[in-house]
N, C-alpha and C positions, 0 to 999 in steps of 0.2 A: 620705777623708770622704764618706760618700754625700751627695747633693745630691737634696732633695725634688723633686717635681714643681713645686710653688708656687714653690721658690726656682730652679727652673730657668726658668720664666716670668718672672719679675721680673729675673733675669739678662737673658734675652732683650730684654724691653723696655728696660731700661738700655742695653743695647749699641745699639739701633735709635734710641734716642733722642739718643745721642751722634754716630752717623751723620748724622742728620738737620741737628743743631746744626752739624756741621763743614761738609756741603754747603752750608747757607745762609751761613755765614761766608765760605765761598770765592766764592760768588756776590756778596755785598757788596763784598768787597775788591777784584772786577774793575773795570776803569776803564771810565768810561761812553763811548759810542761817540763818534768824532769827526764832528760834525755838521757843522762848516765845511766837512770834506773831501768828506763825501757829497754836498754841494751842489753842489759844483763838478765833479766828476767826471763822465765820460758815463755816459748812461743805462745800466744793463746789459741784457742780452739778457732778454726776459720769461721767466718760468718757464713749464713747461707745465702749471701747475694752471689750473682754471677761474677766470675773472676774478671779483672781489668788489666791492661796493660798500659804502659806508658804510651804517649802520642808518638813518640820517636822510635820505638820499638819496631823491629823488622815483623812483618805478620808471621803469627805462629802457623807452621803446617797444619792444614786440615785436610785429614783423609776423608774422600768422599766415597758414596756407596759404589760398588762394581769395581773398585779398582783392584788390580792384581797383585798378588804377594808370594813370597817365599819364605819359610822359616826354617832356620838351621841353628839348632843350640848344641849338638854335639858333631864328633867327627872332624874336628877342624883340620886343615883349614877350609873355610866357607868357599862353598862353590859358587862361583859368580856367573856362570854361563846360563843361568835362567833369563828369561825375559820377564820382568815383574816391575809394578809400580813401587813397590816396597819390599825390602829385606828386613827380617826380624832375626837378629844375631845378638850373642853374648856380649855382654858390656867387658867382662874381664879377657876373653879368650881372643879379641881382636884388636887390631892397631888403628891408630887414626889412617894408615895407608889403605887399609880394607874399606874403611868408610869412604874415603876420597875415591878409591876405585869404583865402588858402587856409584857414588853420586856421578861421576864422570860418564857413566852409562845410562844416567837418568834415573835412577831409582832413589828414593827417600831410604833413610835406614832408621831402626828402630832397636834401642838397646834394651836387652834382656836384663832383669835384676830380679832377685827374690825380694821383696820388702817385707814379708811376713813369715820367713822361715829362715834358720841358721844353716849354713852349708858348710862343712866340716874340710871342704878343698878350697874355699876361697881365700883370696891372699890377706883379705882383712878379718877372718875369723876370729881372730884374737881380740878384737876391739869390743866384741860383744860380752858384756857383764854376764856371769853366769846366773844371775838371779831374773834373767829375762830369757833365759833358752828353756823351752818346756819340754813336752813329750815328743817322741819320733814320729815324725811324719811318714805314716804306714805307706809302704811301697816304694820308698827312695831310700835308699841306705845313705847314712851320713848327713841326713837332714833332720831338723828337729823345729818345731812352731816356736816363734817369738811372742812374748807379752807386748801387743802392739797397744796396750794402755799407757806404757811408759815412754811417751814420745820423747820425754826430756833426756832418755837414755838413748833411744834409736835416732833422734835428729842427727847429731854430729855423723855418725856412719852413714845414713841415707842421704844426707846432705854431701858427704864426701862421694858417694856414689854418682849422684846426680851432676855433681861438678865434674867427675871424670868422664859422664856421658855426654856433658857438653864439650869438653875439651878436645874429645875425641872427633868432635863435629857430627855426632848423632842428631837427629831431628826429631825423634820422639823416645818415649820410655815405656816399656812393658813391664809394671810391678807386678810379679807374680804373688800368689798367695795372700791376697788381700781379702779373704771370705773366711778366715779362721774363726769367726764369732760362730760359726754354724758346723763346727767339728769339736772334738775332744784334744784340746790343745795344751791342758795342763792348768789353764787359766780360765777363770770365770768370766771369758769375754762377751760381750752383750751387744745387739745391734748397733747400739750408740756408741759403744767404743768404737767401734769398727769404722761407722761413719765418720767419727772424729778423725781418726787416724786417715783413711783415703782421702778426706776433704784437705787434711794437711798435705799429703804427697802432691795432690792436685795443685795446690798453692805453691809448693816448693818447685814443682816441675815448669810451672808456668811462670815462676820467677826468672828460670833460666831460659825462658822462651822454648822449652819442649812442649810438644804435644804430649798427651797421656792416655794410655789405653786401659778402660776398665777391664780387667781379666774376669771373664766369668761372674760370679756374684750377680745373678739375676734379680734376686730379691731386693737389690739396692739400686736398680736401675733408675728409678723415678726420683730417687733423692739425688742421686750421683750425675744424672743425665746434664745438666747445665755446667757442670765442672770437669767433665772428662769428654775429650776430643773424638774419641772413637772407642770402640769395643773388640776384644777377641774372646771368642769362644773355643771351647775345646768339648766335642762329642754333643753338642746340643741337639743335632738331628737325632743321633742314635738315642738320645736319652730323652728326646721331646720337650725341651724348654726353649726352643729357637724363637718362639713368639714373644718372650719376655724380652727380647734385645731389640724388638722391633722398633721401639722409640727412638732408638739412635739413628735408624734409618729415615724414619718420619722427620727428625731433626735434620736430615741432611748429612748425617756422619757415619762412616764407615762401620760394617761389622766384619770383622776378619775371622772367618770360621774355620776350624780344623778339625776334621774326623779321622779316626784313627783306624788304621788296618787290622788292628787286633780285635776289634769288635765285630768284624765280619761284614760290616757296611760297605757298600760300593758305590762308586760316583752315580750310577744309573738311578741308585736309590734316593740319591739326594738334590742332583744337578737340576730336575725340573722345579721342585720347591724354592732351591736356593736361588735360581732365576727369578720366580716370581718375587721372592721375598727381597732381591737386591742384594743379598749376602755374597761375600767373597770367599767361595769355599775351595779348599784342597784337601787332599787326602794324603796322609802321612803316617809312617812309622811311628810310634810312642816313643822312640829315642830321639826322634827329631834330628835325624842326620838328614843328607842332603837330598834323596830322591822324593819326588813330590808329583802328584797326579792332580790335574786340574780338569774342570768340565770344558767339553768342547765348546 
């Protein structure tokens, strides 16, 4: 029997409708996910997709190239007399009043934490299990490397620090020592271990609407650029690796560059190149006390 064109169309539509009905029924028959199990399981490694935020969340601060900055991590109280778009100061040594005072003068405020080392003077030092505390951090008394593979043990501590950063009113976080895979920490850390931890840190910072800085770690710039909001470098001009941070500039993200006086470098040695690269360079004492030199 010959089937007309109209009959063929009607038959095709009928088949499609049946398939759609069956697919919908199958989805409805699937069990709901076990929420209680997901709440108690360890945090999975973050995916390699760009981070997102809720539609109703306030925009996260995005430091742009050429902003001015001041960095003081020692010799408190913080000297707030500098004119700077951003201040980078210690989380534990500063109160919400300091952050509010800097906001009132028009500055954004970055909170410094060490995310890759244990420091014996911190108020939460006893929260770190001995099994994740490694070798001495050469050059810094009272500091030891951490086993960043153990996110399950570090997560409660670092989340508490980020919560404190948020509650004090900071706009961003500077997680220090997030390149331990490249040194002798006492643990067999790999590039992938470090990448996983650093992605986790970015995810946690963004969950609190905090911008996050990639501190040094030039070898992971390509992998971490989509997840980090700006960069902070130390001695990249003196050591010759500033070019590795340029992807941040090309993406419209600031590079805050600190050079140290103990290397013998002077501003006239770096300012022309820093200007050409759109880096925000300052010259500091390695103790990171208040004095600061900036390009003219």
